[in-house]
MIBA-988457 format. One record per residue: residue in three letters; x, y, z of N, C-alpha, C in turn. Coordinates in steps of 0.001 Angstrom, whole numbers, plus 500000, padded with zeros to 6 digits. Example, Ala and Ser with C-alpha at 12.3 -4.5 7.8 and 13.67 -1.06 7.14 Angstrom:
BEGIN
ALA513190494310507800512300495500507800513200496700507800/SER512850497750507080513670498940507140512900500030507870/
//
This chain:
BEGIN
MET031560187240148272031807187911149553033246188393149583/PRO033503189647150009034876190140150065035681189385151098/THR036985189246150836037840188544151781038150189446152962/LYS038328188808154136038625189564155342040092189981155342/LYS040364191162155847041729191642155941042495190867157009/ARG043725190490156656044570189835157635044934190826158739/LEU044956190326159961045252191168161099046716191599161037/THR046954192918161104048300193467161065048461194466162193/ILE049447194258163048049768195181164124051203195645163907/PRO051429196917163577052806197385163346053717197046164515/GLY054854196440164208055822196078165235055608194706165844/ALA054453194088165592054177192754166149054801191671165272/ILE054820190459165800055357189304165079054227188580164360/ALA054466188160163127053477187385162379054112186104161862/HIS053436184990162097053823183691161533052913183441160341/ILE053492183369159152052732183272157901052961181901157293/MET051861181266156859051936179924156288051089179847155032/GLY051518179074154054050715178838152862051151177547152217/ARG050217176889151512050556175625150866049885175522149501/GLY050338174560148714049812174359147375048408173787147393/ILE047650174031146335046288173538146233046293172013146209/ASP045441171432147026045345169969147150046694169338147513/GLY047532170074148214048819169541148630049841169431147520/GLN049592170061146361050515169965145236051773170780145490/LEU052822170463144729054097171160144859053941172629144485/ILE054626173489145224054737174886144808056200175242144506/PHE057111174324144818058519174492144458058954173217143724/SER059401173387142493059746172217141686061242171954141638/ASP062053172981141909063503172827141844064160173982142611/ASP065477173956142676066191175003143407066007176389142792/PRO066032176542141456065790177877140896064431178460141278/SER063409177615141388062096178136141785062126178620143235/ARG062842177923144091062972178362145477063747179678145557/ARG064800179782144759065580181022144759064731182192144266/HIS063880181937143293063025183008142782062041183474143853/PHE061463182542144588060549182896145678061267183752146707/LEU062479183351147080063231184099148089063635185475147575/SER063928185580146291064257186880145707063061187821145776/LEU061885187306145453060668188107145555060393188492147007/LEU060641187548147918060441187828149347061376188939149806/ALA062646188861149421063621189878149818063195191257149321/ASP062742191324148076062282192605147524061084193132148310/GLY060162192244148641058960192654149354059264193142150768/LEU060168192458151449060546192878152805061144194283152795/ALA062025194530151830062652195848151731061628196919151371/ARG060722196583150475059716197551150018058740197923151131/CYS058368196953151961057326197164152972057871197503154354/GLY059174197424154529059731197712155844059492196615156858/TYR059361195364156393059201194213157278060575193577157528/ARG060687192830158630061931192144158959061649190660159151/CYS062471189824158554062260188373158608063215187753159624/TYR062649186965160561063437186321161611063612184820161375/ALA062698184196160654062784182753160415061998182417159147/TRP062401181345158463061687180932157255062074179505156900/THR061180178832156235061431177491155716060595177291154458/LEU061225176745153419060506176348152212060482174832152154/MET059293174270152173059111172838151975058668172623150527/ASP058407171377150128058034171147148739056677171760148396/ASN055721171646149322054361172087148996053844173181149927/HIS054717173744150761054287174844151607055490175645152096/TYR055205176758152746056263177625153249055848178173154618/HIS056835178599155390056617179275156679057503180513156725/LEU056968181610157231057737182833157447057415183369158842/VAL058413183912159506058199184648160754058758186040160537/VAL057903187051160586058314188413160276057853189374161361/ARG058552190495161458058065191608162274057390192590161333/CYS056137192920161631055336193740160731055823195187160715/GLY055739195790159538055992197216159395054684197978159471/GLY054680199183158934053490200028159020052435199705157997/LEU052795198992156921051835198658155874051108197362156204/PRO049901197168155658049165195925155886049944194708155403/LEU049671193566155997050360192329155640050170191990154166/ASP049011192300153623048760192035152205049721192786151301/SER050261193917151759051212194671150947052481193868150697/LEU052819193003151635053956192104151457053558190850150701/MET052462190203151138052157188862150667051468188821149301/ARG050592189760149016049862189683147747050793189779146534/PRO051697190782146461052610190810145307053538189602145259/LEU054012189166146426054905188009146475054233186770145902/LEU053053186445146412052385185210146002051865185285144578/SER051368186441144176050866186595142815051993186468141795/SER053091187173142028054220187118141092054812185718141024/TYR054923185071142185055506183726142177054588182729141474/ALA053285182829141685052353181902141036052447182007139514/LYS052542183238138995052682183408137537053986182794137041/TYR055052183029137798056355182458137430056298180930137426/PHE055751180348138489055742178890138619054868178245137538/ASN053720178842137261052846178277136235053517178286134865/ARG054249179357134561054988179386133294056100178338133309/LEU056748178189134466057879177270134574057480175833134297/VAL056341175409134856055942173999134730054834173785133702/GLY054389174857133052053371174722132017051997174377132548/ARG051603174988133657050281174738134207049483176022134229/ARG048177175894134478047288177037134596046435176880135854/GLY045866177970136303044968177908137442045641178310138736/TYR044897178098139830045369178492141150046541177625141594/LEU047505178245142233048655177512142752048473177165144222/TYR047847178064144984047731177890146430046358177348146807/GLY046330176554147867045088175920148281044080176892148850/ASP044550177984149412043673178979150028044509180224150245/ARG043906181256150801044706182411151187045715181989152251/TYR046818182684152283047809182381153309047205182577154703/ARG047691181829155660047272181983157055048314182793157797/SER047877183564158765048829184343159565048384184357161011/ILE049349184254161901049110184316163339049946185451163894/VAL049302186444164473050018187548165111050393187119166521/SER051632187384166907052133186895168196052705188030169026/GLN052487187924170319053192188794171248054682188474171158/ASP055497189489171276056930189322171065057575188493172158/GLN057533188976173374058308188385174465057879186950174779/GLY058801186016174655058541184640175052057936183768173971/TYR057285184376172976056611183587171949057412183526170650/LEU058166184577170357058938184598169113059892183417169038/GLU060568183115170136061520182007170141060838180688169778/GLU059642180468170309058931179221170014058531179154168537/LEU058129180278167967057776180296166551058992180000165676/ILE060128180603166022061353180350165251061723178877165323/ARG061648178297166513061968176874166662061020176010165843/TYR059738176310165925058749175527165175059023175577163679/VAL059282176776163161059498176944161720060794176262161279/HIS061859176455162022063152175931161595063278174423161773/LEU062464173823162618062519172365162776061676171625161739/ASN060943172339160911060082171688159919060810170677159034/PRO061953171009158427062634170035157562063088168789158314/LEU063478168963159575063909167817160371062721166944160741/ARG061636167547161160060444166771161519059869166046160301/ALA060041166628159101059506166012157885060435164955157306/GLY061623164794157895062548163777157420063376164197156227/ILE063349165489155873064162165967154754065640165932155131/VAL065924166239156391067271166069156933067155165151158144/THR068282164591158545068225163569159595068656164071160966/ASP069355165200161013069815165708162307070034167210162210/LEU070428167821163330070613169266163354071800169711162512/GLN072790168858162360073910169191161486073437169275160035/GLY072591168338159659072025168380158311071102169573158124/LEU070398169952159200069503171105159129070302172381158890/ALA071466172505159516072299173694159325072785173802157887/ALA072967172654157231073440172656155844072297172773154844/TYR071072172611155306069916172656154415069717174086153909/GLU069712174254152595069737175584152000068434176344152120/TRP067322175626152304066014176276152188065344176477153543/CYS066168176855154518065690177105155876066604178145156515/GLY066044179009157361066825180065157976067722179617159106/HIS067647178338159502068467177852160614069957177999160322/GLY070378177656159123071796177738158774072344179152158882/ALA071524180141158525071954181533158632072138181924160094/LEU071228181473160961071372181765162387072629181109162967/MET072981179957162446074160179250162941075454179768162310/GLY075355180725161380076536181291160748077152180415159684/VAL076410179405159213076934178484158203076949179145156828/ARG075954179979156532075885180650155236075123181966155414/PRO075365182911154523074670184200154639073252184128154089/CYS072400185010154580071051185186154028070742186671154157/GLU070804187382153054070761188840153082069471189400153675/PHE068338188727153439067068189294153900066718188884155329/GLN067425187920155893067093187424157235067784188272158296/ASP067036188699159303067567189532160381068128188624161472/ILE069427188481161509070086187508162387070314188052163792/GLU070878189236163901071335189753165192070219189871166235/PRO069030190403165885067978190497166904067579189149167488/VAL067673188090166675067327186755167173068425186228168089/LEU069670186363167661070770185853168477070829186557169834/ARG070506187845169873070565188578171145069587188019172175/ARG068577187315171722067618186718172644068190185491173351/PHE069263184942172809069805183704173354071155183891174053/GLY071816185015173849073105185217174497073740186530174110/ARG074748186964174920075386188260174693076422188212173587/THR077005187056173363077959186899172260077372185939171248/ALA077865186009170020077341185144168961077548183672169302/ALA078721183354169872079017181953170201078054181425171262/LYS077871182203172354076967181771173423075525181712172928/ALA075153182666172102073787182703171588073499181485170719/ARG074434181131169862074214179979168977074187178679169774/SER074988178585170803074971177397171647073621177268172367/ALA073125178375172913071842178344173618070686178095172652/TYR070764178696171475069724178484170460069688177023170030/LEU070856176442169836070917175040169423070338174142170503/GLN070640174421171761070072173646172857068564173803172910/PHE068079174991172606066641175251172561065969174390171490/LEU066650174198170352066105173333169308066121171871169748/VAL067189171458170430067259170078170920066100169793171867/GLU065817170722172755064680170554173658063377170469172887/GLY063300171203171799062087171181170988061843169851170312/LEU062911169112170045062756167800169428062069166814170365/GLU062135167081171661061519166198172645060084166613172967/LEU059668167744172394058314168244172613057557168256171303/SER056270168492171400055472168691170196055178170171170067/ASP056011170880169303055810172316169138054457172620168527/GLU054014171737167615052731171995166959051602171953167972/ASP051600170943168848050579170872169888050680172075170819/ARG051902172501171116052115173651171981051530174914171357/LEU051753175108170050051233176296169365049712176278169322/ILE049141175118169051047680175018169014047095175332170385/ALA047738174823171432047258175116172784047349176605173093/LEU048441177241172679048602178679172882047525179458172140/LEU047242179030170911046217179705170120044855179624170797/ARG044492178422171206043171178237171808043040179019173107/GLU044075178993173910044013179694175179044009181207174971/SER044845181692174047044950183129173820043672183714173241/ASN042984182938172411041842183473171673040490183046172242/ARG040503182376173385039262181911173974038313183088174234/GLY037143183033173606036140184074173777036415185355173019/VAL037506185381172239037861186594171494037728186391169993/ALA038294185311169478038231185019168048037681183615167842/LYS036930183427166763036342182132166470037352181234165765/ASP037186179920165941038114178980165328038114179069163809/ASP036985179500163214036895179549161760037309180903161200/ARG037975181715162018038432183022161549039943183138161744/PRO040731182388160936042185182382161130042827183733160908/GLU042138184665160202042723185984160014042804186757161327/CYS042157186237162391042151186916163686042911186150164749/TRP043667185127164374044397184371165367045537185198165949/VAL045659185145167269046691185895167986047243185002169090/ILE048552185076169340049172184387170462049712185432171423/GLY049380185300172688049893186234173682049034186204174927/ASP049384187050175906048555187105177093047258187852176775/ARG046329187838177734044989188368177474045010189839177078/ASP045830190636177767045898192059177455046397192287176035/PHE047407191496175633047944191662174281046910191294173227/VAL046207190166173429045206189723172461044108190771172290/LEU043567191244173409042500192244173339042998193540172709/SER044221193948173065044786195157172482044999194995170984/ALA045486193810170571045713193569169144044409193626168371/MET043369193000168900042070193012168230041538194443168107/ASN041615195204169193041102196573169172041901197449168208/THR043226197293168225044061198068167308043742197737165868/HIS043567196434165598043245195998164239041919196590163772/ARG040911196543164628039603197091164245039685198594163999/LYS040438199300164840040566200746164658041299201070163364/ARG042367200317163070043112200555161831042240200318160611/LEU041444199248160636040559198972159509039511200067159351/ALA038969200530160488037944201576160420038527202865159854/LEU039734203241160309040382204441159791040712204297158314/ARG041183203104157944041539202891156540040304202954155653/ARG039195202326156091037967202381155298037482203817155155/ALA037539204569156266037089205961156222037936206779155257/ALA039252206521155256040132207255154350039852206895152894/LEU039730205606152627039546205164151249038209205612150686/GLU037194205637151533035874206029151059035821207493150630/GLN036781208291151090036789209707150732037577209995149456/TRP038252208985148936039002209185147701038099208959146496/ASP038315209740145438037786209432144113038943209580143140/LEU038764209103141923039879209096140977040354210508140633/GLU039435211446140599039839212824140319040777213346141403/SER040444213055142681041279213517143780042643212835143776/VAL042649211534143495043911210800143433044796211366142329/CYS044201211578141168044960212100140030045517213491140335/ALA044701214323140975045129215686141295046307215679142262/ARG046259214762143280047359214732144244048636214219143603/VAL048536213173142787049728212662142105050320213740141196/ALA049450214445140482049920215506139596050667216581140374/GLU050116216954141532050763217972142360052113217492142869/GLN052169216238143320053420215699143855054488215575142777/GLN054063215265141556055010215059140458055304216334139676/GLY054578217408139999054814218669139314054359218680137873/VAL053277217957137591052714217943136233051238218289136326/SER050611218462135188049186218745135167048380217456135148/VAL047123217544135533046228216380135452046103215927134011/ASP046039216872133088045933216514131665047135215701131201/ALA048317216025131741049519215275131358049413213819131778/ILE048811213577132942048622212196133397047607211475132530/ARG046576212165132082045490211516131346045798211358129865/ARG046876211973129376047260211746127981047785210327127828/ARG047673209792126632047986208382126415049408208164125918/GLU050179209229125672051529209045125167052431208436126245/ARG053114207362125903053941206657126880055211207428127210/LEU055660208296126307056891209023126532056643210477126892/SER055407210802127251055079212185127592055630212539128966/ILE055563213815129317056055214285130603055278213677131768/GLY054041213259131493053220212679132548053313211171132665/SER054221210542131896054304209083131887054630208515133264/ARG055634209082133928056005208594135264054864208812136245/ALA054238209985136175053122210271137079051939209350136803/ARG051706209011135550050595208113135214050828206709135789/LYS052051206243135756052364204938136338052099204942137845/GLU052540206030138501052308206140139933050814206209140233/PHE050075206975139423048631207080139613047967205706139500/CYS048347204928138508047747203598138322048053202683139500/PHE049294202743140001049649201907141146048851202302142377/VAL048806203596142662048084204074143837046606203737143745/ALA046006204014142588044567203803142426044194202327142484/CYS044948201488141780044574200068141663045079199220142831/ARG046337199409143223046940198522144212046716198998145647/LEU046837200304145881046718200807147245045279201125147625/LEU044553201800146718043199202235147050042127201293146512/GLN042536200261145767041643199171145365040527199614144418/PHE040773200631143594039819200941142539039890199840141485/PRO038749199440140893038783198427139842039614198899138649/VAL040369197977138065041211198313136921040373198876135776/VAL039200198295135561038337198772134477037929200224134696/GLN037627200574135948037224201950136255038376202925136011/VAL039590202536136395040754203381136156041013203522134662/ALA040831202416133932041019202454132478040031203415131820/GLN038803203404132261037801204329131729038172205768132046/PHE038688205999133237039088207345133645040217207875132757/LEU041170206987132414042322207397131608042065207285130113/GLY040987206603129735040707206420128322041651205458127644/CYS042015204374128368042923203376127799042412201986128149/SER043157200958127799042729199588128041043078199143129458/PRO042328198175130018042672197642131339044075197053131394/SER044521196425130303045869195845130304046933196929130405/ALA046678198088129788047631199202129893047694199723131323/VAL046546199754132002046516200195133394047287199208134269/SER047079197917134067047774196899134859049282197000134667/TRP049706197215133420051140197367133138051691198594133846/SER050983199703133767051429200933134417051487200776135935/ALA050517200062136512050506199841137960051731199039138390/ARG052110198038137604053302197248137939054558198117137882/GLN054621198987136888055770199877136771055783200912137900/GLY054604201412138240054507202431139277054857201920140657/GLU054745200611140871055063200031142177056502200323142579/LYS057380200450141585058795200685141867059067202129142296/GLN058088203011142092058317204436142299057851204959143652/VAL056937204236144313056283204774145500056952204216146758/SER057437205089147603058149204679148813057189204080149838/THR057771203400150825056970202796151893056181203855152658/SER056832204956153005056142206001153771055016206630152955/ALA055247206800151652054203207375150801053005206444150691/ARG053237205132150645052127204170150579051283204253151836/ALA051948204343152984051201204423154239050336205676154274/GLU050823206775153752050039208003153735048794207862152867/TRP048932207201151732047771207032150846046665206223151521/VAL047019205136152205045987204242152732045502204638154110/ASN046214205521154798045832205873156165045238207268156317/PHE045400208108155308044920209477155440044042209852154262/PRO042912210488154515042012210904153442042549212133152724/PRO041942212501151582042392213716150878042070214958151673/GLY042796216048151348042530217315152009043659217733152904/
//
């Protein structure tokens, strides 16, 4: 059965969670954590997403992001796939790294973002990794320290969060810190579960986490309707593409002939266009690698390699055009 698309609303907040299979470690040392964050930073820049909060634990992670125009999978699939390959090589293991697909909760912005940030950033303290808020600020694998100005984090968007707590950085950090102290006296997890159940009552089923939304009734219904419309438009667009049309458009955009793309020479004039074609066909439009390989007259491994190379060439706006608009 095909997997369900994660709910993505451009401009909305998403809380993303994932953990290791059977509770196993997904981070073995500091270099592995740095590698995950490096991949995350690249993905955020590539997809036009903004990160407001994050925490890496030993066997799971939390992210709070503002969605861009591309589907959530455009950020998470390359991140998790690349990291899993890296980690398996690092520790000499094989097989699945994650227990399941990542979970995501789309949230209404006003009033809920602050609670999500608090929940995510208090994870190391609640788990006993650090003993107090001072230790949490010094903890390297959580976005709290960046918000407090203790250390930089290039991919984390600090200013929009601080503005929610005060007009100056000093006042904002003081109010944010007090907000965390209050959270220590509450059960944020119980609060989030209650918000989920109330927000989704009669709208989404408990066994469909890809549709979880936090917000008032109008926001939840609007998010669901927007998501369904986006999926319907995307399916309609993708169903109208065939490999010949994709190849023709890439050739036109790159100023080469279709034959140049279909030639097998790696150093030919169509080499760059062929990489872009493989990325668009396989990663964006979800054509099977084997089918693309047959179209080009090469091996599936060559197509996969070209798709990875082509990913670096296609801008965020160009990706959105491919998946949202049909040919013609």
